[in-house]
C-alpha positions as CSV (number, residue, x, y, z in Angstrom):
1,M,0.1,0.0,-0.1
2,T,1.5,3.3,-0.7
3,D,1.4,6.8,1.0
4,N,-0.9,7.8,-2.0
5,T,-3.7,4.9,-1.5
6,A,-3.4,5.5,2.3
7,R,-4.8,9.0,1.6
8,N,-7.3,7.8,-0.3
9,L,-8.7,5.8,2.7
10,E,-9.3,8.8,4.7
11,Y,-12.6,9.5,5.9
12,D,-14.5,11.1,8.6
13,L,-14.7,10.1,12.2
14,P,-18.1,8.6,13.6
15,D,-19.5,9.3,16.5
16,L,-17.0,7.5,19.2
17,Q,-18.8,8.4,22.6
18,A,-21.1,4.6,22.4
19,Y,-17.8,2.8,22.8
20,W,-16.6,2.1,26.2
21,M,-13.1,1.2,25.5
22,P,-10.5,-1.0,27.0
23,F,-7.6,-0.4,29.0
24,T,-8.1,3.2,27.6
25,G,-8.5,7.0,29.2
26,N,-11.9,7.2,27.3
27,R,-12.4,10.5,28.1
28,Y,-8.7,11.7,26.8
29,F,-8.7,9.4,24.0
30,K,-12.3,11.0,22.6
31,K,-10.9,14.5,22.9
32,D,-7.5,13.7,20.8
33,P,-8.5,10.0,18.9
34,R,-5.9,7.7,17.1
35,L,-7.8,5.4,14.6
36,I,-6.0,2.6,13.0
37,A,-8.0,2.5,9.5
38,R,-6.1,-0.2,7.4
39,A,-2.6,-2.2,7.8
40,K,-0.1,-3.8,5.9
41,G,2.9,-5.5,6.7
42,A,4.8,-3.7,9.6
43,Y,2.4,-1.0,8.7
44,V,-0.4,0.7,10.2
45,W,-2.2,3.9,8.8
46,T,-4.7,6.2,11.0
47,H,-8.1,7.5,10.2
48,D,-6.6,10.6,8.5
49,G,-4.4,8.8,6.0
50,K,-0.8,8.9,8.7
51,K,1.8,5.9,7.6
52,V,3.1,4.6,11.5
53,L,5.5,1.7,11.5
54,D,4.1,-0.5,14.3
55,S,6.6,-1.7,16.6
56,I,4.7,-4.2,18.4
57,A,2.6,-6.0,16.1
58,G,-0.6,-4.9,16.8
59,L,-0.4,-6.1,20.7
60,W,2.3,-8.9,20.8
61,C,0.6,-10.8,18.2
62,C,0.8,-9.7,14.2
63,N,3.6,-11.7,14.1
64,A,3.6,-12.3,10.1
65,G,2.7,-9.0,9.6
66,H,-1.0,-7.2,9.1
67,C,-2.9,-8.8,6.5
68,H,-0.6,-11.4,5.0
69,P,-2.7,-12.3,2.0
70,K,-2.2,-16.0,2.5
71,I,-3.9,-15.6,6.1
72,V,-6.9,-13.2,4.5
73,E,-7.5,-15.6,1.7
74,A,-7.7,-18.4,4.0
75,I,-10.4,-16.5,6.2
76,Q,-12.6,-15.3,3.0
77,K,-12.6,-19.0,1.6
78,Q,-13.6,-20.7,5.2
79,A,-16.3,-17.7,5.4
80,A,-17.9,-18.9,2.5
81,V,-18.1,-22.5,2.8
82,L,-18.8,-22.9,6.7
83,D,-19.0,-19.6,8.4
84,Y,-20.4,-21.3,11.9
85,A,-20.1,-25.2,13.4
86,T,-21.2,-25.9,17.1
87,A,-18.2,-27.4,19.0
88,F,-20.3,-29.3,21.5
89,Q,-21.0,-32.7,20.3
90,L,-20.6,-31.6,16.8
91,S,-17.2,-30.5,15.4
92,H,-15.8,-29.5,11.5
93,P,-12.3,-30.8,9.6
94,K,-10.3,-27.6,9.8
95,V,-10.3,-27.9,13.6
96,F,-9.0,-31.2,13.7
97,E,-6.3,-30.0,10.8
98,L,-5.2,-27.0,13.3
99,A,-4.7,-29.4,16.3
100,N,-2.5,-31.7,14.2
101,K,-0.5,-28.6,12.9
102,L,-0.3,-27.0,16.3
103,T,0.6,-30.2,18.5
104,D,3.4,-31.5,15.5
105,I,5.3,-27.9,16.5
106,A,4.7,-28.0,20.1
107,P,7.6,-29.1,22.4
108,D,7.9,-32.9,22.9
109,G,5.0,-34.6,24.7
110,F,2.4,-32.0,24.2
111,D,-0.2,-34.4,21.9
112,Y,-3.2,-32.3,22.5
113,A,-4.9,-28.8,22.4
114,F,-8.2,-27.3,23.6
115,F,-9.1,-24.4,21.7
116,V,-10.8,-21.0,23.0
117,N,-11.1,-17.4,21.9
118,S,-8.3,-15.6,23.6
119,G,-5.4,-15.6,26.4
120,S,-7.7,-14.8,29.0
121,E,-9.5,-18.0,28.3
122,A,-6.7,-20.0,27.7
123,V,-5.6,-19.4,30.9
124,D,-8.7,-19.7,33.0
125,T,-9.2,-22.8,30.6
126,A,-5.1,-24.3,31.9
127,L,-6.2,-23.8,35.6
128,K,-9.2,-25.7,35.5
129,M,-7.4,-28.5,33.4
130,A,-5.2,-28.6,36.7
131,L,-7.6,-28.4,39.4
132,A,-9.6,-31.5,37.5
133,Y,-6.5,-33.1,36.8
134,H,-5.8,-33.9,40.3
135,R,-9.3,-34.1,41.2
136,I,-9.9,-37.3,38.7
137,R,-6.5,-38.6,39.9
138,G,-7.9,-38.9,44.1
139,D,-5.8,-35.8,45.1
140,G,-8.7,-33.5,45.4
141,A,-7.3,-31.4,48.1
142,R,-4.7,-29.7,45.5
143,T,-6.9,-26.7,45.1
144,R,-4.5,-24.0,45.4
145,L,-3.1,-21.6,42.4
146,I,0.5,-19.8,42.7
147,G,0.8,-16.9,40.3
148,R,3.7,-14.6,40.7
149,E,4.2,-10.8,41.5
150,K,3.5,-8.7,38.1
151,G,2.7,-11.4,36.0
152,Y,-0.2,-11.1,33.6
153,H,-2.5,-13.6,33.0
154,G,-5.2,-12.1,31.3
155,V,-8.5,-10.4,32.6
156,G,-10.9,-13.5,33.9
157,F,-11.3,-14.0,37.4
158,G,-8.5,-17.0,37.0
159,G,-6.4,-15.0,35.7
160,I,-6.8,-11.6,37.7
161,S,-6.3,-14.1,40.8
162,V,-2.7,-15.6,39.7
163,G,-2.0,-12.4,38.2
164,G,0.1,-9.9,40.3
165,I,-0.6,-6.5,38.6
166,S,-2.1,-4.5,40.9
167,P,-4.1,-2.1,39.0
168,N,-5.7,-5.5,37.6
169,R,-7.1,-6.9,40.5
170,K,-7.9,-3.8,43.3
171,M,-11.3,-3.0,42.1
172,F,-12.6,-6.7,41.7
173,G,-13.0,-7.9,45.5
174,A,-11.6,-11.1,46.8
175,M,-10.8,-12.8,43.6
176,L,-10.2,-16.6,43.6
177,P,-9.5,-18.5,47.2
178,G,-6.3,-20.2,47.9
179,V,-4.5,-18.5,45.9
180,D,-0.2,-17.4,46.6
181,H,2.4,-15.2,44.7
182,L,6.4,-15.5,44.2
183,P,8.3,-12.8,44.2
184,H,8.9,-11.4,40.7
185,T,12.4,-11.1,38.7
186,H,12.8,-7.2,38.3
187,N,15.7,-5.4,39.7
188,V,17.3,-2.8,38.2
189,E,20.2,-2.3,40.4
190,K,21.3,-5.7,40.0
191,N,20.4,-6.9,36.3
192,A,20.4,-3.3,34.4
193,F,21.4,-2.9,30.6
194,T,21.8,-7.2,30.5
195,R,21.8,-8.5,27.1
196,G,19.4,-11.5,27.1
197,L,18.7,-13.3,30.4
198,P,19.9,-11.9,33.7
199,E,22.9,-13.9,35.8
200,W,21.1,-12.4,39.1
201,G,17.7,-13.8,40.5
202,V,17.8,-17.7,40.2
203,H,17.5,-17.9,43.9
204,L,14.4,-16.3,44.1
205,A,12.5,-19.3,42.2
206,D,13.5,-21.0,45.8
207,E,10.9,-19.4,47.1
208,L,8.3,-21.3,45.9
209,E,9.6,-23.6,48.4
210,N,8.8,-21.2,51.1
211,I,5.2,-21.2,49.8
212,V,5.2,-24.8,49.4
213,A,6.2,-25.2,53.3
214,L,3.6,-22.3,54.3
215,H,0.4,-24.2,52.6
216,D,1.7,-27.8,52.5
217,P,2.4,-29.6,49.2
218,S,-0.2,-31.7,49.1
219,T,-2.6,-28.3,48.8
220,I,-1.6,-27.4,45.9
221,A,-2.3,-27.9,42.4
222,A,-0.5,-25.6,39.9
223,V,1.9,-22.9,39.5
224,I,1.8,-20.2,36.3
225,V,4.3,-18.1,35.1
226,E,4.9,-16.3,32.1
227,P,8.4,-17.3,30.6
228,I,9.1,-13.7,30.1
229,A,6.6,-11.2,31.7
230,G,5.8,-9.3,28.7
231,S,2.7,-6.9,29.9
232,A,4.6,-5.8,33.0
233,G,7.3,-4.7,31.3
234,V,9.5,-7.4,29.6
235,I,10.8,-9.1,32.9
236,L,13.6,-11.5,32.0
237,P,13.7,-14.8,33.9
238,P,17.4,-15.7,35.3
239,Q,19.4,-17.5,34.0
240,G,18.4,-21.3,35.8
241,Y,15.0,-19.8,37.3
242,L,12.7,-21.4,35.1
243,Q,14.8,-24.8,35.5
244,R,14.4,-24.4,39.4
245,L,10.8,-23.7,38.9
246,R,10.3,-27.2,37.5
247,E,12.4,-29.1,39.4
248,I,10.5,-27.9,42.7
249,C,7.3,-28.7,41.4
250,D,8.5,-32.4,40.3
251,E,9.4,-32.5,43.6
252,H,6.3,-31.9,45.3
253,G,3.8,-33.3,42.3
254,I,2.8,-29.8,41.3
255,L,1.7,-29.2,37.9
256,L,4.1,-26.2,36.2
257,I,1.9,-24.1,33.5
258,F,3.2,-21.7,31.1
259,D,1.3,-18.9,29.8
260,E,2.5,-18.0,26.0
261,V,0.4,-16.2,24.9
262,I,3.1,-13.6,23.9
263,T,6.0,-15.3,23.9
264,A,4.7,-18.9,21.8
265,F,5.0,-18.3,17.4
266,G,8.6,-17.1,17.0
267,R,8.9,-14.2,19.7
268,T,11.2,-16.0,21.2
269,G,13.5,-16.9,18.1
270,D,11.8,-20.3,18.3
271,K,8.3,-21.8,18.2
272,F,8.2,-22.1,21.7
273,A,9.6,-20.0,24.5
274,A,10.0,-23.5,26.2
275,T,12.1,-24.8,23.6
276,R,14.2,-22.2,23.2
277,M,14.8,-21.9,27.1
278,G,15.0,-25.7,27.3
279,V,12.4,-26.3,30.2
280,T,9.2,-28.1,29.7
281,P,6.1,-27.3,31.5
282,D,2.8,-29.5,31.6
283,L,0.6,-27.2,30.1
284,I,1.3,-24.2,28.0
285,T,-1.1,-21.4,27.3
286,T,-1.3,-19.3,23.6
287,A,-3.0,-17.0,21.8
288,K,-2.3,-13.6,20.0
289,G,0.5,-15.2,17.4
290,L,-1.7,-18.1,16.5
291,T,-3.4,-16.2,14.3
292,S,-1.3,-13.5,13.8
293,G,-4.0,-11.7,15.5
294,T,-6.3,-12.0,12.6
295,V,-9.1,-13.7,14.2
296,P,-9.7,-13.8,18.4
297,M,-8.2,-17.8,19.1
298,G,-6.4,-19.1,22.2
299,A,-5.5,-22.6,22.3
300,V,-4.1,-24.8,26.3
301,L,-1.1,-27.3,25.0
302,A,-1.1,-30.3,27.0
303,K,0.8,-33.6,27.6
304,G,-0.4,-36.7,26.7
305,E,-0.6,-38.0,30.4
306,I,-2.9,-34.8,31.2
307,Y,-4.9,-36.0,28.5
308,D,-5.6,-39.5,29.1
309,T,-6.5,-38.5,32.7
310,F,-9.2,-37.3,31.9
311,M,-10.7,-39.9,29.5
312,T,-12.3,-42.5,32.2
313,G,-15.2,-43.1,32.8
314,P,-18.1,-44.3,30.5
315,E,-16.8,-44.1,26.9
316,G,-20.0,-41.3,26.1
317,A,-19.7,-39.0,29.1
318,I,-18.4,-36.0,28.7
319,E,-14.9,-35.9,30.3
320,F,-14.5,-32.2,30.8
321,F,-17.3,-29.9,31.4
322,H,-15.9,-26.8,30.1
323,G,-16.1,-25.2,26.6
324,Y,-16.8,-22.3,24.5
325,T,-19.6,-21.3,21.9
326,Y,-16.9,-19.9,19.7
327,S,-14.4,-22.8,20.5
328,G,-12.7,-24.0,17.7
329,H,-14.4,-21.4,15.4
330,P,-13.9,-22.1,11.3
331,L,-12.5,-18.8,10.5
332,A,-10.4,-18.9,13.1
333,A,-9.0,-22.3,12.7
334,A,-8.8,-21.9,9.0
335,A,-6.6,-18.1,9.6
336,A,-4.3,-20.1,12.2
337,C,-3.4,-23.2,9.7
338,A,-2.8,-20.5,7.6
339,T,-0.7,-18.3,9.9
340,L,1.5,-21.8,10.7
341,D,1.9,-22.1,7.1
342,V,3.3,-19.1,6.8
343,Y,5.4,-19.0,9.7
344,E,6.8,-22.4,8.5
345,E,7.2,-21.4,4.9
346,E,8.4,-17.6,5.1
347,G,11.2,-18.9,7.8
348,L,9.6,-16.5,10.2
349,Y,10.9,-18.8,13.1
350,E,14.6,-18.8,12.0
351,R,14.3,-14.8,10.8
352,A,13.7,-14.1,14.4
353,L,16.4,-15.2,16.0
354,S,18.8,-14.2,13.3
355,M,17.1,-10.3,14.1
356,E,17.5,-11.2,17.8
357,S,20.9,-9.2,17.8
358,Y,20.0,-6.6,15.6
359,L,17.0,-5.5,17.4
360,E,19.4,-6.1,20.9
361,D,22.2,-3.9,19.4
362,G,19.4,-0.9,18.5
363,L,18.0,-1.2,22.1
364,H,21.1,-1.0,24.0
365,S,22.2,1.9,21.8
366,L,19.6,3.9,24.0
367,K,21.7,3.6,26.8
368,G,22.9,7.1,28.5
369,E,19.8,8.3,26.8
370,P,17.9,11.0,28.7
371,Y,15.8,9.0,31.4
372,V,16.7,5.7,30.7
373,I,17.7,3.4,33.7
374,D,17.2,0.1,31.9
375,V,17.3,-1.8,28.6
376,R,15.9,-5.5,28.1
377,N,15.9,-7.7,25.6
378,Y,15.4,-11.4,24.3
379,G,14.5,-12.6,21.1
380,M,12.3,-10.1,19.3
381,I,11.1,-8.5,22.3
382,G,12.8,-5.6,23.7
383,A,11.9,-2.8,26.8
384,V,13.4,0.7,27.1
385,E,12.4,1.7,31.1
386,M,12.5,5.2,32.0
387,Q,12.7,6.8,35.3
388,A,9.4,7.9,36.3
389,I,8.7,11.4,37.1
390,D,7.7,12.2,41.0
391,D,4.5,11.5,41.7
392,Q,3.3,10.9,38.0
393,P,3.4,7.4,37.3
394,T,3.2,6.6,33.3
395,A,2.9,10.1,32.7
396,R,6.9,10.4,31.0
397,A,6.1,6.8,29.3
398,V,2.4,8.2,27.9
399,Q,4.5,11.4,26.8
400,L,6.9,8.6,24.8
401,F,4.3,7.0,23.5
402,R,2.5,10.4,22.1
403,H,5.4,11.7,20.7
404,C,6.6,8.7,18.7
405,F,3.2,8.1,17.4
406,D,3.4,11.8,15.9
407,N,6.4,10.8,14.5
408,G,5.3,7.4,12.7
409,V,6.4,4.7,15.0
410,S,3.8,3.2,17.3
411,V,5.0,1.5,20.9
412,R,3.6,-0.1,23.4
413,T,4.0,1.3,27.3
414,T,3.4,-0.3,30.7
415,G,4.3,1.4,33.7
416,D,7.1,3.6,32.9
417,T,8.2,1.1,30.7
418,A,8.2,1.2,26.9
419,A,7.9,-2.3,24.9
420,F,8.8,-3.7,21.7
421,S,7.6,-6.7,19.9
422,P,7.7,-6.1,16.2
423,P,6.4,-8.3,13.3
424,L,8.9,-11.4,12.4
425,I,9.3,-9.7,9.2
426,I,10.4,-6.5,10.2
427,E,13.7,-5.2,8.4
428,N,17.0,-3.9,9.6
429,K,15.9,-0.2,8.5
430,Q,12.9,-0.5,10.2
431,I,14.3,-1.7,13.5
432,D,16.3,1.4,12.9
433,Q,13.7,3.9,12.2
434,I,12.1,2.5,15.8
435,I,15.2,3.1,17.9
436,E,16.0,6.7,15.9
437,T,12.3,7.7,16.7
438,V,12.5,6.4,20.4
439,R,15.8,8.3,21.0
440,G,14.7,11.5,19.5
441,A,11.3,11.1,21.6
442,L,13.8,10.9,24.9
443,R,15.6,13.9,23.7
444,A,12.3,15.8,22.9
445,I,9.8,15.3,26.0
């Protein structure tokens, strides 16, 4: 799409009042709206024709870039053939094709996929699987769930209960009972400007032993963590940290869940963070990159042992009383099948790994710029943390976001951190544009 074409797509703003926007300052936005009207590749265009480089792949999700022709064609064809099929007691061929494609690329032992519509639903599904798994095995006292401070696991009640981002929790009451939290691994003093996984902090995994001792291991069903905590500002696991969590869970019969809603499908330089980091959990949640953001879809990947545990009782009985009207929706399944094909055919997993060092060098070149107190990176994920303005948390990051957008680059901010997760099709010159735009913003705000 050329700039001239984009200008031809300009249109008048609709009435903005009726839409209650999520995770948005509604009043400010509606006074100064930024609407995305079109997208292609690594770029989006606003309603008034402004071209903007998308450094966050939509919202950590458009890994193959926007409006990939093969994915678009698959959705269009599917819509003309089968628009919807119930997921209860009936199904359709495309979702079985997808389950086979997905389990083929999953870490060894993950032989089953349960489909949902979002990362939030994937998390709640995985938590329910863990609780039910123990009960079926006669271990029904295992009802406790362990999350982590600063963790983000979506916005369902299960997800915010095990999650550890305060603003996402504080208005919504007592949450699920019996939930505890590991400490987070973020420490600027010890790990500032580390390239890749930091060396300091593996001992923080041993805090799980203290939680186990406090509650008694026979009461704990599962531990859930993001391999990389994305929404909290790209918080990386210390070297050996995830391995230590795995060891402790094994010792006490606790399931380990990796929330890979952000990290799967090339984001870490491999198909899954579990593969890149060499740690195998018991359940994996995914979404976002599964369809490259085109149609809402998520999945829970389960080891064969967990699935087999459920396959008891009369053959015609329902084994797991859970699911959604749109589980495995035909359009989403078609989009996901095409997306997984694109990743393989275009070598985007390998491309992500090969681009890692270029993004890393660019981000770390911002060390020494005004307000920058840390830079973090791994795979095709990065973050620049800024010193907060006294008594105005997030204000500096908001200034940076607005300056960058107005100068042709969209960035993601969380707290006073700017996060980056560009499409895996990103080119060196586009990374250069991102870095120099952020540099200019840091000097200007």
